[in-house]
NUTORRO-125752 format. One line per 8 residues: number of its first residue (from 0); for each residue x, y, z of N, C-alpha, C. Coordinates in steps of 0.1 Angstrom, whole numbers, m for minus. Atoms other than C-alpha are relative to their C-alpha. Layout:
NUM = X Y Z X Y Z X Y Z; ... .
This chain:
0 = m1 6 15 749 m584 163 12 5 m9; m14 4 4 776 m601 145 1 12 m13; 1 m5 12 783 m579 113 16 m6 m5; m11 4 13 810 m589 80 14 10 4; m17 m9 m3 849 m575 85 m1 10 m9; m1 m12 4 852 m542 76 15 2 m9; m15 0 10 881 m530 47 13 1 13; m8 m7 m12 899 m512 79 6 m15 9 .
8 = m3 12 m8 895 m549 99 5 m6 m6; m6 11 6 904 m567 73 16 3 m4; m15 m11 4 936 m543 63 8 m6 21; m7 5 m9 943 m555 103 10 m10 2; m9 18 1 948 m591 98 11 0 m10; m11 m4 13 968 m583 67 14 2 9; m11 m7 m4 991 m560 86 7 m9 11; m6 9 m8 993 m584 119 9 m14 m8 .
16 = m12 14 10 1005 m616 92 11 0 m8; m8 m3 11 1025 m598 67 9 15 5; m7 m8 m1 1035 m565 83 m6 8 m7; 2 m8 6 1016 m550 57 m10 8 1; 17 m9 m6 987 m524 63 m13 m4 m10; 13 5 7 956 m536 47 m2 14 m11; 5 m17 9 948 m498 36 12 7 m6; m11 m3 8 982 m495 18 m3 m6 m10 .
24 = 7 9 11 972 m527 m1 m11 6 m8; 9 m7 9 943 m512 m12 m1 14 m9; m1 m9 4 954 m479 m20 10 m3 m13; m5 4 10 979 m497 m42 m7 m4 m12; 4 5 9 957 m514 m59 m15 7 m7; 9 m13 8 933 m486 m67 7 11 m11; m8 m6 6 965 m467 m75 4 m5 m18; m8 10 11 975 m496 m102 m14 3 m9 .
32 = 11 5 6 937 m496 m118 2 15 m2; m2 m17 4 937 m456 m117 12 2 m11; m15 m4 8 975 m456 m139 m4 m9 m13; 6 9 7 956 m483 m159 m11 12 m11; 7 m8 6 930 m458 m169 7 14 m8; m11 m12 7 957 m429 m174 3 m1 m14; m3 8 15 971 m452 m199 m10 m1 m10; 8 4 10 941 m461 m221 m3 16 m6 .
40 = m2 m15 4 940 m416 m218 8 1 m15; m13 3 12 973 m420 m239 m6 m3 m17; 6 1 17 955 m441 m267 m12 7 m4; 12 m7 4 929 m414 m271 3 9 m11; m1 m14 8 926 m391 m299 m10 12 m1; 18 m9 m2 900 m363 m303 m3 m1 m8; 8 4 14 890 m373 m337 m11 m8 2; 11 15 m2 875 m403 m321 0 m3 9 .
48 = 8 5 m14 856 m424 m296 11 m2 12; m8 12 m10 868 m442 m269 m2 m15 m4; 12 13 8 844 m471 m283 3 m11 16; 3 10 m10 846 m502 m257 5 6 10; m4 m4 m11 868 m481 m233 m9 4 10; 8 m6 m6 839 m460 m228 m9 m6 14; 6 10 m14 822 m488 m205 9 m5 9; m2 1 m12 848 m493 m182 1 0 13 .
56 = 6 m9 m12 842 m466 m159 m9 m8 11; 12 4 m4 805 m480 m156 3 m15 7; m5 9 m2 824 m515 m152 6 m1 13; m9 m5 m12 846 m504 m125 m10 4 9; 11 m9 m9 815 m487 m105 m4 m16 5; 3 11 m7 804 m521 m105 3 m12 9; m10 8 m6 828 m543 m93 2 6 13; m10 m8 m9 839 m518 m67 m12 m3 12 .
64 = 7 m2 m10 804 m518 m54 m7 m17 6; 1 12 m4 802 m555 m56 12 m7 13; m11 7 m14 834 m562 m33 1 11 12; m1 m4 m7 833 m533 m15 m16 m1 11; 14 m5 m4 793 m533 m7 m5 16 m1; 5 m10 m3 794 m498 m6 m5 10 m16; 2 m7 12 776 m476 m32 9 11 m2; m8 m18 m2 791 m441 m27 11 1 m5 .
72 = m14 4 m2 823 m450 m26 4 m6 m19; m1 2 15 819 m469 m61 m2 6 m10; m2 m12 12 805 m445 m83 8 6 1; m11 m12 5 831 m420 m70 11 m9 m8; m9 9 6 856 m449 m82 m1 3 m17; 5 m2 9 838 m447 m114 5 12 m8; m4 m16 1 839 m411 m117 14 5 m8; m12 1 0 873 m407 m111 11 m1 m8 .
80 = m9 10 7 885 m435 m136 m5 7 m15; 4 m6 7 861 m416 m162 10 16 m4; m6 m13 5 876 m380 m159 11 m1 m2; m16 7 5 913 m399 m158 m3 m3 m18; 0 m1 17 901 m407 m195 1 10 m8; m4 m11 7 893 m378 m204 7 12 m1; m15 m7 m4 919 m357 m190 5 m3 17; m9 m2 m15 942 m366 m164 7 10 7 .
88 = m12 m16 m6 959 m333 m157 m14 11 4; 13 m10 m4 920 m319 m152 m6 m9 9; 9 3 m14 904 m341 m127 m6 7 10; 6 m5 m12 900 m319 m100 m5 10 m1; 7 m13 m4 889 m289 m116 m14 m6 m7; 10 4 5 866 m311 m139 m10 m5 12; 4 5 m9 854 m328 m105 m8 14 4; 1 m10 m6 846 m296 m93 m13 11 m6 .
96 = 13 m2 10 825 m287 m123 m12 m7 m5; 5 15 0 805 m318 m122 m10 1 10; 16 m3 m12 792 m307 m85 m5 8 m2; 12 m12 0 784 m271 m94 m11 m8 m10; 16 0 10 764 m288 m124 m7 m5 9; 9 10 m8 751 m316 m99 m12 14 8; 2 m2 m8 743 m289 m75 m13 9 m8; 12 m8 11 724 m264 m102 m8 m2 m7 .
104 = 9 3 6 706 m288 m116 m12 1 3; 12 m2 m3 672 m283 m120 m7 m17 6; 5 17 m3 661 m322 m118 7 m3 19; m7 5 m16 689 m327 m85 m7 7 7; 8 m6 m11 671 m298 m67 m13 m3 m2; 11 5 m1 638 m313 m74 3 m13 7; m2 13 m8 648 m346 m60 3 3 12; m6 m1 m20 667 m334 m25 m10 5 2 .
112 = 12 m8 m7 637 m311 m22 m11 m7 0; 13 12 2 609 m343 m30 11 m8 13; m3 12 m6 632 m369 m12 0 10 16; m3 m5 m14 638 m342 21 m13 1 4; 18 m3 m8 600 m331 27 m3 m13 3; 3 9 m6 591 m366 22 7 m9 9; m6 1 m12 617 m374 46 m10 1 13; 4 m10 m14 605 m350 71 m16 m5 0 .
120 = 15 2 1 563 m361 62 3 m13 8; 2 10 m9 575 m397 74 1 0 19; m8 1 m14 594 m388 101 m16 1 14; 11 m7 m7 561 m365 113 m7 m11 6; 8 9 2 537 m395 106 7 m10 13; m3 10 m6 559 m416 127 3 4 16; m3 m8 m13 567 m392 158 m18 0 5; 14 0 m11 527 m387 162 m7 m11 m1 .
128 = 8 9 m2 523 m421 161 m13 m8 m11; 5 5 8 503 m424 129 5 m15 m7; m8 13 1 532 m453 118 m7 m8 8; 2 7 m11 523 m471 152 m14 m8 m2; 17 4 5 482 m472 142 1 m5 m9; m1 7 14 488 m481 107 0 m15 7; m9 17 m5 511 m513 118 m11 m5 9; 12 7 m7 483 m519 145 m8 m4 m5 .
136 = 11 8 7 456 m523 126 m1 m9 m6; m3 9 11 472 m542 98 m1 m15 11; m5 17 m13 486 m570 130 m11 m5 m2; 8 12 m8 454 m574 141 m8 m5 m10; 6 1 12 441 m581 105 9 m13 m10; m10 6 5 472 m599 94 8 m9 9; m11 9 m10 487 m633 110 7 m7 m8; m10 4 6 512 m644 89 7 6 m13 .
144 = m10 m3 2 542 m643 73 m7 6 m21; 2 5 12 529 m650 37 m12 12 m2; 12 m13 0 499 m621 43 3 9 4; 0 m16 m4 521 m593 57 7 2 m16; m9 m4 11 544 m598 23 m13 3 m15; 10 0 11 509 m598 m3 m4 14 8; 4 m9 m9 498 m570 22 7 10 m9; m8 m11 4 529 m554 12 m1 6 m16 .
152 = 0 3 14 529 m558 m25 m14 8 m4; 13 m4 7 491 m549 m30 m3 19 8; m5 m8 m4 503 m518 m6 3 8 m11; m9 m4 7 527 m514 m32 m7 10 m12; 9 m1 12 501 m515 m62 m7 11 4; 9 m13 0 479 m487 m48 5 15 1; m8 m8 m1 505 m465 m39 10 1 m15; m6 m3 11 514 m456 m75 0 9 m12 .
160 = m5 m14 5 517 m421 m83 15 1 m4; m11 m4 m3 553 m419 m77 10 m7 6; m9 7 m7 582 m442 m73 6 5 12; m11 m5 m11 603 m419 m49 m15 2 16; 9 1 m12 566 m416 m25 m2 m20 2; 6 14 m5 558 m457 m30 15 m1 12; m10 7 m1 595 m466 m21 m2 4 17; 1 m2 m18 594 m445 17 m10 m2 4 .
168 = 14 1 m8 556 m443 24 m5 m16 m2; 5 16 m3 550 m486 19 8 m5 10; m11 10 m7 585 m494 35 m3 7 15; m3 m9 m16 578 m465 67 m11 m11 1; 11 3 m7 542 m482 72 4 m17 2; 3 15 m3 549 m520 71 16 m5 7; m16 5 m12 587 m523 92 m7 m13 7; 1 6 m13 574 m530 119 m9 m16 1 .
176 = 4 16 1 550 m562 106 7 m9 m3; m11 11 10 578 m575 83 6 m6 16; m5 10 m7 598 m577 118 m6 m8 5; 10 5 m7 570 m591 135 3 m15 m6; 1 15 4 570 m622 114 12 m4 m6; m16 0 8 611 m621 105 1 2 m12; 4 2 16 605 m614 73 17 14 2; m9 m4 1 643 m598 63 m1 16 m8 .
184 = 7 m15 4 645 m556 57 6 m1 m21; m1 m1 15 661 m569 25 m10 m6 m9; 10 6 5 633 m589 15 m11 8 3; 12 m4 m1 610 m562 24 5 10 m15; m3 m9 7 629 m537 3 m1 m7 m16; 10 6 13 620 m562 m27 m7 0 m3; 10 m6 0 590 m557 m22 m8 10 m4; 9 m13 2 584 m524 m22 5 0 m17 .
192 = m10 m3 13 614 m521 m53 m12 m5 m8; 6 2 11 592 m542 m73 m11 2 m2; 13 m5 1 565 m524 m71 m1 15 2; m9 m13 3 582 m492 m77 m5 8 m16; 0 m4 12 592 m482 m111 m8 m12 m10; 6 3 10 575 m514 m126 m20 3 4; 19 m9 2 537 m498 m114 m2 8 m12; m2 m14 m2 546 m468 m117 1 2 m21 .
200 = 0 2 12 553 m476 m158 m15 m4 m6; 14 6 5 520 m492 m164 m18 8 7; 9 m6 m3 498 m464 m148 2 9 m9; m3 m18 12 493 m432 m170 m4 9 9; 3 m11 m12 485 m412 m136 15 0 6; m16 m8 m6 525 m409 m129 6 7 m6; m8 m9 8 550 m389 m132 9 m11 m14; m8 4 12 568 m417 m155 m9 4 m7 .
208 = 12 m7 13 534 m412 m177 6 14 m4; m1 m14 3 538 m374 m178 14 2 m3; m13 1 4 575 m373 m183 4 m5 m16; m10 8 15 581 m402 m213 m13 3 m11; 12 m6 5 546 m390 m228 3 13 m8; m9 m12 6 564 m353 m234 14 m3 m7; m13 7 8 597 m375 m245 m4 3 m13; 4 10 13 575 m390 m275 m2 4 m4 .
216 = 6 m7 13 558 m361 m289 18 8 m4; m12 m9 8 596 m341 m289 5 m7 m8; m13 12 9 614 m374 m308 m13 m4 m10; 10 1 10 584 m371 m333 m12 m15 0; 7 8 m2 568 m405 m318 m13 m1 m4; 12 m2 m4 536 m391 m314 m3 15 m5; 9 m14 0 515 m360 m327 1 8 12; m3 m8 m14 515 m330 m303 m13 m4 9 .
224 = 13 0 m8 487 m337 m277 m4 m13 m3; 0 12 0 491 m374 m287 6 m12 8; m9 10 m7 518 m385 m264 m6 m10 10; 12 7 m14 494 m397 m233 m6 m11 m12; 7 9 2 475 m416 m258 11 m14 m7; m12 13 5 506 m435 m277 5 m9 13; m1 14 m16 519 m448 m235 m11 m2 m2; 12 6 m4 486 m456 m231 m4 m16 m7 .
232 = 3 8 12 484 m478 m263 16 m11 7; m12 10 m2 520 m491 m252 m1 m8 16; m5 4 m16 514 m501 m213 m6 m16 m3; m2 12 1 501 m538 m225 12 m8 m7; m17 9 7 539 m542 m246 9 0 11; m8 m5 m7 555 m528 m211 3 m15 9; m4 17 m4 565 m569 m207 8 1 17; m6 2 m16 590 m563 m174 m9 6 8 .
240 = 9 m6 m11 562 m542 m155 m9 m14 4; 10 6 m1 539 m567 m163 6 m14 11; m7 10 m7 564 m597 m153 7 1 15; m3 m7 m16 580 m578 m126 m10 m8 11; 12 m3 m6 547 m576 m111 m5 m18 3; 9 14 0 536 m615 m115 12 m1 8; m12 5 m11 576 m625 m97 m2 5 10; 3 0 m11 567 m607 m71 m9 m4 9 .
248 = 14 7 m3 532 m618 m61 8 m12 0; m5 15 m1 546 m655 m69 11 m1 13; m13 1 m13 579 m646 m42 m11 5 13; 6 m4 m13 554 m628 m19 m16 m15 3; 8 13 m3 529 m663 m18 10 m10 0; m9 7 m1 557 m685 m16 2 m10 m13; m1 8 10 554 m698 m51 14 3 m4; m14 m3 6 593 m687 m57 7 6 17 .
256 = m8 5 m15 617 m696 m29 11 12 2; m10 m11 m1 645 m671 m19 13 m8 m8; m13 0 7 674 m670 m43 11 14 3; m16 m10 3 709 m660 m43 3 4 14; m8 2 m14 719 m642 m12 m16 3 6; 16 0 m6 682 m638 m4 2 m9 10; 6 12 m7 679 m670 12 15 0 15; m8 m2 m16 712 m660 39 m10 17 6 .
264 = 6 m11 m9 693 m627 47 m14 m5 4; 14 4 m6 660 m645 52 1 m11 12; m2 11 m10 679 m674 76 4 11 9; m6 m10 m9 692 m643 94 m12 2 5; 12 m4 m5 655 m631 99 m4 m5 8; 5 9 m9 647 m661 109 8 m2 13; m8 m1 m17 671 m657 141 m4 9 3; m2 m11 m2 658 m624 147 8 9 0 .
272 = m6 m9 8 678 m606 129 0 9 m13; 11 m6 14 658 m586 104 8 13 m4; m12 m12 5 685 m557 102 9 m7 m5; m10 7 8 714 m568 79 13 6 10; m11 m6 m6 746 m561 93 6 11 m4; m4 m12 3 762 m530 91 m6 13 m4; 13 m12 m2 729 m508 94 m2 2 9; 7 m3 m11 717 m492 122 m14 m5 4 .
280 = 14 4 m7 687 m500 144 m10 9 m7; 5 m12 7 663 m476 126 m17 2 9; 12 m5 m9 632 m475 152 0 9 9; 4 m5 m7 622 m449 170 m5 0 14; 2 2 m13 618 m441 206 m19 4 3; 14 m2 m5 577 m444 212 m9 4 10; 4 m3 m16 575 m437 251 m11 10 1; 3 m14 0 567 m398 243 m12 m2 m11 .
288 = 13 2 12 537 m407 216 m9 m3 8; 16 m5 m2 504 m393 227 m4 m10 m4; 7 13 4 484 m425 227 m15 6 m4; 16 m2 8 450 m421 203 m6 m12 m3; 6 15 8 424 m447 191 4 m2 m12; m8 2 14 439 m466 164 m9 6 m10; 12 m6 8 408 m456 144 5 16 m4; m6 m14 6 422 m418 147 11 0 m5 .
296 = m13 3 9 453 m431 142 2 m2 m13; 1 0 8 447 m442 113 m3 8 m11; 1 m9 3 429 m417 99 12 12 0; m14 m12 1 462 m390 107 8 m10 m6; m6 9 6 478 m415 87 m3 1 m16; 6 1 13 458 m422 55 m4 17 m5; 7 m17 4 441 m380 54 19 7 m4; m14 m3 4 483 m368 49 2 m11 m16 .
304 = m10 11 9 489 m400 23 m13 10 m15; 9 m4 10 453 m389 3 3 17 m1; m4 m10 10 464 m355 4 16 6 m8; m15 3 10 497 m363 m11 m5 m1 m18; 6 11 16 482 m382 m40 m6 11 m6; 7 m11 13 456 m356 m48 3 13 0; m9 m12 3 477 m324 m44 8 m3 m7; m9 9 10 499 m342 m69 m3 m1 m12 .
312 = 7 1 15 477 m346 m94 m10 8 m2; 3 m15 0 461 m315 m85 11 9 m11; m13 m6 4 495 m296 m97 8 m9 m15; m4 6 12 498 m317 m128 13 m14 2; m7 13 m1 515 m349 m114 13 4 1; m10 m2 m3 539 m329 m96 0 m2 18; m1 m1 m13 553 m343 m65 5 11 14; m7 m8 m10 575 m318 m50 m14 11 3 .
320 = 15 m7 m3 541 m295 m48 m7 m8 9; 8 10 m9 523 m326 m34 7 m3 11; m8 2 m16 547 m333 m6 2 18 7; m1 m12 m6 549 m294 1 m13 4 9; 9 m7 m2 511 m288 3 m2 m14 11; 5 10 m12 507 m327 26 8 4 13; m8 m2 m10 537 m317 48 m4 11 11; 5 m11 m5 518 m282 56 m11 m7 7 .
328 = 11 m1 m5 483 m298 62 5 m11 12; m6 12 m8 500 m329 82 5 12 17; m2 m4 m10 517 m304 107 m13 8 5; 11 0 m5 484 m286 111 m6 m6 5; 6 10 m4 465 m313 117 6 m5 12; m5 2 m14 491 m327 146 m2 12 10; m2 m10 m6 494 m294 155 m13 1 12; 11 1 m1 458 m295 159 m2 m8 13 .
336 = 6 9 m8 454 m322 177 5 m3 12; m14 4 m17 486 m316 204 5 m9 1; m4 12 m2 497 m346 192 21 5 0; m13 m3 3 533 m328 183 2 18 4; m2 m13 2 543 m289 190 9 1 m8; m6 m2 11 555 m269 169 14 1 m2; m15 2 1 591 m273 175 2 m14 m2; m1 14 6 587 m308 175 m5 m1 m14 .
344 = 4 m2 11 570 m303 141 12 5 m8; m13 m8 7 603 m283 128 12 m11 m2; m9 11 2 625 m311 138 1 m12 m1; 4 17 4 606 m341 126 0 4 m14; m5 m3 15 609 m322 92 15 0 m5; m14 1 1 649 m315 99 5 m14 2; m4 16 m2 653 m351 111 1 m6 m13; 4 6 8 637 m363 80 10 0 m12 .
352 = m9 m5 11 657 m341 57 16 m7 6; m20 5 1 694 m353 74 m3 m14 2; 0 20 8 680 m394 71 m4 m4 m17; m3 m1 14 680 m385 32 12 3 m2; m16 m4 5 714 m372 30 8 m7 m2; m8 16 7 730 m407 21 m8 m2 m16; 5 m2 11 705 m412 m5 0 8 m10; 1 m12 9 705 m381 m20 15 4 m6 .
360 = m7 m5 2 737 m380 m23 7 m11 m9; m4 12 10 743 m415 m37 m7 4 m15; 9 m2 9 716 m402 m66 8 11 m5; m10 m13 2 741 m372 m68 8 m2 m10; m12 6 5 769 m390 m76 m9 m11 m14; 4 8 14 747 m412 m101 0 9 m14; 3 m13 11 738 m380 m121 15 2 m5; m15 0 3 780 m374 m121 2 m9 m9 .
368 = m11 9 9 790 m408 m133 m12 m1 m12; 10 m3 9 758 m402 m161 8 7 m7; m9 m9 13 778 m371 m175 11 m4 m3; m24 5 5 817 m389 m173 m7 m9 m12; 4 10 15 795 m415 m197 m5 3 m6; 4 m7 12 779 m395 m219 13 10 m10; m14 m2 9 813 m375 m224 7 m10 m6; m10 9 10 829 m408 m233 m8 m3 m10 .
376 = 4 5 11 807 m418 m254 m9 m13 3; 6 16 m2 788 m451 m238 m9 m2 m3; 13 10 2 753 m454 m247 1 5 m14; 2 m3 22 755 m439 m288 16 m12 0; m3 9 8 785 m464 m288 m7 m16 0; 7 13 m1 765 m496 m271 m9 m2 m14; 10 m7 6 738 m482 m295 10 m6 m16; m10 3 15 762 m483 m327 1 m12 m4 .
384 = m7 9 m1 776 m515 m317 m9 m8 m5; 9 7 2 743 m532 m321 m11 m1 m10; 11 m8 13 725 m511 m350 5 m17 m12; m3 6 6 741 m536 m374 m9 m16 m5; 8 14 m2 723 m563 m362 m14 m4 3; 14 0 0 688 m548 m360 m9 m5 m10; 11 5 12 657 m560 m380 m13 2 10; 10 m3 m9 621 m556 m378 m2 m11 10 .
392 = 1 10 m9 619 m590 m360 6 0 13; m7 m2 m11 646 m585 m334 m1 15 6; m2 m19 m5 643 m544 m326 m8 m1 15; 6 m1 m14 619 m548 m298 8 m7 11; m5 14 m9 640 m578 m279 13 14 3; m12 m7 m6 675 m555 m287 m3 11 7; m5 m12 m12 662 m525 m276 m2 m2 14; 2 1 m13 649 m536 m244 12 m7 7 .
400 = m9 10 m8 679 m559 m240 15 12 2; m12 m11 1 705 m528 m250 m1 11 9; 0 m16 m7 691 m499 m234 m7 m7 16; 3 2 m16 682 m520 m199 14 m4 4; m15 m3 m4 721 m525 m201 4 10 2; m3 m11 m3 728 m490 m201 m9 7 10; 7 m5 m15 702 m481 m176 5 m7 9; m7 2 m10 714 m502 m156 15 5 4 .
408 = m16 0 2 754 m495 m163 m3 20 8; m2 m10 m1 743 m457 m156 m7 6 15; 4 m3 m14 716 m455 m128 m9 13 m9; 4 m10 6 696 m429 m152 m12 m7 m11; 13 5 8 660 m445 m158 m7 11 m14; 11 m11 8 647 m411 m174 13 13 m7; m16 m8 7 683 m394 m185 4 m3 m12; m10 1 12 696 m414 m212 m9 m2 m10 .
416 = 5 1 10 667 m417 m230 1 13 m13; m1 m13 10 670 m381 m242 7 m4 m9; m7 7 11 698 m401 m260 m5 m4 m5; 3 7 7 683 m427 m270 m9 1 m10; 13 2 6 653 m420 m283 m1 6 m16; m1 m6 11 663 m397 m313 9 m14 m11; m8 11 7 680 m431 m323 m8 m12 0; 3 10 4 657 m456 m319 m15 2 m5 .
424 = 11 m2 4 623 m439 m328 1 0 m14; m5 m2 17 639 m430 m365 1 m22 m5; m1 19 2 648 m472 m364 m10 m7 m5; 9 5 m4 619 m481 m354 m11 2 m13; 8 m4 10 595 m460 m382 13 m1 m10; m5 4 8 619 m468 m407 1 m19 m6; 5 19 5 615 m508 m402 m12 3 0; 16 1 m3 579 m499 m402 m8 m11 13 .
432 = 4 11 m10 578 m517 m370 m10 11 11; 7 m1 m8 552 m512 m341 1 11 9; m6 m10 m7 553 m479 m323 m3 m4 15; 4 8 m14 532 m492 m291 12 m9 5; m12 12 m6 556 m522 m292 15 7 4; m12 m8 0 588 m500 m296 2 8 14; 7 m9 m14 571 m477 m265 4 m9 10; 3 10 m13 564 m506 m246 19 m6 7 .
440 = m14 0 m4 604 m521 m250 10 11 9; m10 m14 m13 619 m484 m238 m6 0 14; 10 m2 m15 594 m485 m208 7 m10 9; m11 12 m7 608 m520 m198 13 m1 5; m21 4 m2 643 m515 m202 0 9 7; m4 m6 m11 638 m483 m182 1 m4 15; 6 4 m8 616 m499 m156 12 m12 8; m12 9 m2 646 m530 m154 13 8 6 .
448 = m13 m6 m8 674 m505 m149 m6 8 10; 1 m5 m9 660 m488 m124 m5 m10 15; 6 13 m16 648 m520 m104 15 m6 5; m17 6 m5 682 m534 m109 9 4 4; m16 m11 m9 709 m506 m102 3 m1 11; 1 m2 m15 720 m505 m72 2 16 5; m2 m12 m6 725 m468 m71 m9 8 m6; 11 m16 4 693 m455 m92 m7 0 11 .
456 = 12 m3 m12 667 m439 m74 m8 m8 8; 12 14 m7 640 m463 m64 7 m9 7; m4 17 m8 665 m492 m54 8 13 14; m9 m7 m17 689 m460 m28 m20 0 7; 15 m8 m9 649 m446 m17 m6 m17 6; 2 10 m9 638 m482 m10 6 m10 8; m10 9 m12 669 m498 9 m3 12 14; m2 m8 m14 668 m467 31 m16 1 5 .
464 = 19 3 m8 627 m468 37 2 m12 7; 0 15 m9 634 m506 46 7 0 10; m7 6 m11 664 m505 68 15 m6 m5; m8 7 4 694 m517 44 6 5 m7; m2 m8 8 716 m503 22 0 m3 m12; 1 m1 12 719 m497 m11 1 m17 m9; m5 15 6 740 m527 m25 m5 m12 7; 8 14 m4 725 m553 m1 m12 0 m1 .
472 = 14 m1 9 692 m546 m13 2 m5 m16; m5 5 15 708 m549 m53 2 m12 1; m6 7 0 725 m575 m42 m11 m14 1; 3 10 m5 700 m598 m27 m12 m3 m16; 11 m3 5 670 m583 m53 2 m3 m17; m5 4 13 691 m591 m87 m6 m11 m3; 4 11 8 681 m629 m93 m14 3 m3; 22 1 0 641 m619 m91 2 10 m15 .
480 = 3 m11 6 649 m587 m113 11 m5 m16; m1 5 7 670 m610 m139 m7 m8 m7; 10 5 5 643 m635 m138 m12 4 m10; 9 m6 8 623 m611 m151 5 6 m14; m3 m4 11 644 m596 m176 m4 m9 m10; 5 10 12 646 m629 m193 m11 m2 m5; 11 2 6 614 m635 m195 m8 11 m4; 5 m17 6 606 m598 m208 6 m4 m9 .
488 = m9 m3 9 633 m603 m234 m6 m12 m9; 11 10 11 616 m638 m246 m12 4 m5; 18 m12 7 579 m617 m251 8 4 m5; m2 m8 7 596 m593 m267 4 m6 m15; m3 5 9 609 m615 m292 m9 m13 m6; 13 6 m3 578 m636 m294 m7 15 m9; 7 m12 1 560 m598 m298 8 3 m14; m9 m5 11 590 m590 m327 m10 m10 m9 .
496 = 11 11 8 575 m621 m346 m12 m1 m3; 17 m2 1 543 m616 m342 m1 12 m6; 7 m13 6 542 m581 m354 6 2 m12; m8 m2 11 565 m585 m381 m5 m2 m14 .
């Protein structure tokens, strides 16, 4: 399978033509950029903010990701640039502090454990033959590309409890079928990701609803015990969730064609290359799988999923305890049926953890970049810059646009709202704006950022589960996300003037 030339290959060509190492050129290029950030640090005084310069590390991250097609390296470029601006002489020590802070962060620990156990659970389902059985049963009933894509979207809506569960489970169960009908892994990742966060915000029984309902109560948007009620009232106003859902079904149904980089991805898939360049084939050896009837295999697939969802709900929408319960249940179920022995079950769990190391590293690096952006004051700067333009009519649209940009730049669909809600909620109350509409704009912005950002958790996990890199996924998905964002912005403009 052919692949695009790497920077090392490009460097070799440059060396042959000009006698100068391409690697040396890139080192000089990045050194010049970092020198520029060092210079910016000398212009800053302790008693003033960084202003527009606070956005530059995030912009550098996006530019490096576009040109290098690698997410982890791009994020670290932004981290280093931000640390140089904060204190050029303390980069190493501060980088160490950030790393320790990420490792000891309770949210990060939760993400690592959840992703690891989810990866292990899916690996057990694969090696026990359940995913194959599920795919075989679907293949008997689905005989077209359009049917395969519509089924992927529908299955995505059914797995609504959490975007992590959704991103990994749906992609794992549909890969063999999408490969059969020559649907690119990038298209699969788009279908999966578009029914992740955009759907989770629309369902009050999800991790998103529980988190944001508590956050609304803490910031005075709702009285104690009324956060979930306000969240439910806001669901009709979560325009981006509804629009993204409409767009993905139109794409799956063939009413919206391939846009941007998706054209090249789908053209490659039609040649039989569903897996993109630079990504290893992620199939597993099915020769050793013990054969069971398709019905038994389907039961062995659906039962763990049902236990996962049921246990998560039972433990107050805690996916960690749900994944732990489902993993133990599946291990006992498969061992009892003699599908896998104890050693194979343990190896499957460990291999699942290994598979998730890279996406977890990207998410952890994203948290580090968010920390750096917070220290630079990027979020308050963007909000303060647009505050003079706020009015009752424009508030919903501007809240959506500004917070969508912030979440897109930081990759933190949850964390930034800890900073922004204390600003947005009082502003909406002072303008006597509809609180459900304001909350709908905020949640729409969060869903857009999670959907579009190339290093957000749901983007990374959708790409990992589907078998492409996060940058390949984000680059092919961005035209559809922007289309949904533009429509949602227009909807909020109309709603703002309607409720003014």
